[in-house]
N, C-alpha and C positions, 0 to 999 in steps of 0.2 A: 639458508635459502632466502633470497630477496623477497620482501613483501611489497615494495614500491620503489619507484625511481627516486622519490624523496629520501628514502632510507639509503639508497645508493649514493645520493649526493652527500649525505652526512658522513658516510664512510670515506668518500673521496676527500672531503674537507679535512678529516682526521689524518689522512694518508699523505697529504701534500703540504709543502710550505705555503705560507699565506700568499706570496706573490704568484705562485703557480696556480693555486686554486682561484685566485681573483682573476687571473688571465682567462681561464676557461669559463668562469662563472659570471663574470661581469658584463655590463652593457655600457651604452653611451650615456653621457651626461647624468641625468637623475635616474636613469634606468626605467623610465615610464614605459617605453616601448617593450622592453623586456618583460615588465609586469603585465602589460596588456596582452601579450602573446598567450599568457597562461590564464588570466582572468576572463578574457573574452571567450576562450574555449569553455570555461565553466558556465558561462551564461547560456550556452546552447544545450538544449535537452533533446533526448531521443525518445521516440514514441514506439514502445514495443507492441508487437502483435502476438496473438495467442493461437494455440492449437495448430502449429505448423510443424512439419516433419523436419527435425534438425538432427536426425541420427547420423547423417553423413554431412559434414561441413567441408566446403571447398574454399580455402583461403588463397589459392594461387591466382596469379595474373600473368599476362604475357606482355612484354615490353620489348620492342625492337627485335622480335624474333626469339627472345630468351624467356624461359619460364622462371618466375620468381615464386618462392614458397609462400610469400605473403606480400601485401602491398606496403612494404617497409624496406628502407635502405639506410645505409650509414652515410651521412652527409660529409662533405670535405671539412676537415678541421686541421689547423696548422699547429706546428710545434708539438706534435704528439710524443716526440722523443724526449721532451722535457718532462713529460708525465711518467713515461716508462721507456727505457731503451728499447728500440725496435717496436715502438708503439704502433706505427703504421702497419707493420707486418702483422702484428697481433690482431688489429682491427680487420684487416683483409682476410686473414685466416678464419676468424670467427664468423664473418659474413659469409664466406664461401661454404663453411660447414653448415650454416643455416639455410643455404640456398637463396641468399639475399645479396643485393648489389653493395659494393663499396666504392666510394668516390675518393680518389687520392688527391690531396691538395697540392697546389703549387708550392705552398709553404711546408711541405712534408719533409721528414727527416730520414726517409728511406727511399732509395732510388727506385724508380718505377720498374726497372728490370728485376729488382728484388721482389716486388709485389707480384710480378708475372711468374717468377720462378717458384715462389713459396705458395702462391694461391693460383695455380695455372687454370684450374677449373672454375674459378670464381667469376662473378659478373663484375669486372673491374672497369671503372670509368676514371677519366682524368679531368680534374678541375683546373682551369687556367685563369690567371690574371694576365693582362697585357700591360707590361711595363713600358717605359719610354723606349727602351731598346727592344723592338719586336722580335729580334733574332732569338731572344731568350725563350719566348713562347714557341717560336717556330721549331727549335730543336727538341723541345719537350713534346710537341704535337707529333713530330716525325717519329720520335722514339716510341710514343704510345701507339701510333699506327702500325709500326713494325711488330709490335708485341700484342696485337689484337685486342687492345682496349676497346670496350664495347660502345663507348660514347664519349664525347667531349662536352664538358660543362663550362661554359664561359660565364664568369661572374661579372655582372655589369653594374653593381651597386656600390663600388668602392673606387670612385675617382680620387678620393682622398680618405684619410683615416677618420673614423668617428672619434669623438672626444671621450676616450675611455678613462674616466677619472681614477678608477682603481689602479690601473697600470701607471698612471702619472704619479699617484700617491706612493706607490711602491718603487718608483724609480726604474720601472721595467722598460728598458730600452736596449738598443744594440749599439756598441758592446755593453754588456750588463756589468755595472759596478755597484753591487749591493751595499747599502748603508748598514750601520751597526745593528739597527732594529731587525732588518731583514736577515742579517747573518745570525743573530740570536735565534730567530724563528726557524731558520734552516737547521740549526743545531738540534732543535727539538724533533726533527724528523730524520733520525739516523739511517733508517732503511732507505729513504730516498737519496740521502747523501752518499751512501755506499754504492748504490746503483750508478749514480752520476760519476763518482770517482772511478768506478770500474770501467765505464764505457765512454766517459768524456762528454763534453758539452755537445748537444746536437747541432748539426749544420743543415743548411738548406741545399741539400746535395743534388737536387734536380735542376738547379738553375744553370748548370753547366753540363755540356755533353759528356765530358770526361771528368773524373773526380779530381777537382782542383780546389783545395780548401781555402787558399788565399783569395782566389777570384770569387768563390762561393760566399765567403764572408763579406766581401764588398757588396756583392749583389744582394745578399741577405739583409744588410743594413738598408739598402734602397727599398727592398720589399716591405720590411717592417715600417719604413717611413712612408709607404704607399706612394712611391714615385711612379705613378701609373701614366699610361698614355691617355691624356685628356683629349686627344684628337680622335679617339676611337668613336665612330658614329655608326649609324645603321648601315651605311654603304660599306663600312669596313668588314662586314661579315663576309663579303665576297673574297677578301684576302684569306680568311680562315678556310673558306670552302676550297680554295686552291690547294691548300696543304693538308686538309682533312676530308676524307671521303666518307666517314661514318656519320652516325646521328649526332646532331648538334643541339644542345640544350642550353637555353638562356636562364641563368640563375640570378634572381634579384628583381624580378618583375613584380610591381605592385599596382600599376596603373592599367586599366583596361585598354586605353589607346596604345600603350606600349605592347600589350599582348597582341593586338591586331596588327601592329607593325611587324612584330616578330613573325607572325604567320605569313604576312605579305612578303617578307624577306627570306622565306623558306626555312625557318627554324623548325626542327623536328619535335621539340617539346619545350615546355615552359616550367620553370621551377619558381613558384611564388615564394618569395623570401624577403625578410628584412634583416638578414644577416644575424639572426638571433637577438635583435635589439641592440646590435653593436655599432650601428652606423648613424642613421637619423633618428634621434630620440622621439621626434614628433610624428614619425611614420605610424600608419595603422598596424594593427596586428595582422598577421598573415591570414588568419581564419576570417577576419573581416573583409580582407581583400579578395579572398578566394572565389566566392560565388560570382561577383561581377566579372572576374577574369574568365572563369569557365563559360559564362554566358557570352562573353565577347568572342571567344574562339570557337564555341560550339564543339563539335566532335572532330575538328580538323587536326588537332594535335593533342597528345596527352598533356594534362596539367598536373604537376607534382607540387608539393608544399612542404615547407619545414618551419621551424621556430616555434617552440613552446609546447610541443607534443610530449606528454608525460605518461600516458597509459593507453591501453587498448581501446577504451571508450573514445579517447581523443582521436585516434586513428579512424574509428567508425564515423565520427562526426565529419571529418575531412572527406571521407568517401561519400557521405550523404550529400555534401555540398558540391560534389563533382570531381574531386581529386582522384587521380588514378592511383597514387601512392603517397606515402608520407616518408620524409627523410628525417632522421634524428641525428643531432650533433652532440649536445651536452650529455644526454643519457648514456651514450656509448662511451664517451670519454670518462664519465664518472666510473663506469664499470672497469675501464682500463686502469684507472688510478688505484682503485681498491683491490682489484683481483686479477690484473693482467689480462691475458687472453680469455681465461675462463670467466672473468668478471664481465667482459663484453658479451660472451655467449649467454651468461645468466640474464643480462639485460634484454637481449633479443628473445630469449625463451619467455621471460616475464611478459613482454609486450605481446608476443604472439599468443600466449595463453590467455591474456586478458582480452585480446581481440576475439578469440574463439568463444570465450564466455559471453562477451557482449553480443556476438552474433546469435548465440543460443537463446539468450534472454530477449533479443529483438524478434526472434522467430524468422531469421533469414538464413538460408542454407548456403549461400555463396556470396563472396564479397562483391562480385559484379552486380548483384541485385540490390545493394545498399544505395538508395537514392533519396531524394528530398521528401519522399512520402514517409520516411522514418524520422523526420524532424518534427518535434512537438509543435513548432511554429514555423510557418512558411516564411515568416519575416526574418531575414538575415540581419546580421549586425550592421 
């Protein structure tokens, strides 16, 4: 049984070749932003209350007409098939079983139709990048709409790649041509090698409407190189609205003015994110950016947050600052690496158990009651 997400991370490190672990674990440049995401959360203290009736605890929330078992979801992560064959499907099934949302990435290795068929009762969302050829996004959005995906998550903080030094050092690019040091390290992970040999290298299968490995490989190289549409502006959201009729979430908001603009342009929710510290290394932690954004939008739209959350106490801190829910990326992927689908389920159970314990110790019977009065200091970061 897992004792912490850090323990899960160590197990994932042991399970994966260095270049794969560095891909999921690393950040941009000196990784200062990645570190701040975690250290700034530790600086926030919660103020418990006593003699409250916590015999019955309610962790559920409602978002876009769907009930979640907890204010927790799995964030979009790319190349999960490099960690485990069918990794995206495993993540989706674990989330569905827990009653939590799963966000499928544009850089996924399982077709969104497979997610729909294997986790039909799940709360499935689709994350999109808008590449130079907008027709790539359009066909994905149309397919997601036809299969009742519950929300569209537009990532807006990747006009170009962050400077991810670990990937550069490991020569991790597309097409991948590993050097001798990487090959020797891969040989020390025979379980991973056997799985990859059995199932083949993962591809970016959602970039084309029909399964076309040649075209998908070309588009995949462009995706990894972040050949994005740099002409995408606020007014471009009307283009998405013409092809997507469901809830629209903007992911990657850190500035309060951008949050206000998002509401003005009719966005249905905001996901405060710095891409896990993988883009601008000088960016603030998401927990530092959270309260100003919540204050900027008020109660007009839900505000979600990701990046750096590692336990149930962290989730409670985000709720106290005004977040509706927390999305996790690396913790879920660590679980996938060491324990496949059950490893993901174990991570979700751990976080939900820790959240319940935190609520009990705070003396708060329902997650929607967690607010800034439970912060030990009203001064935010």
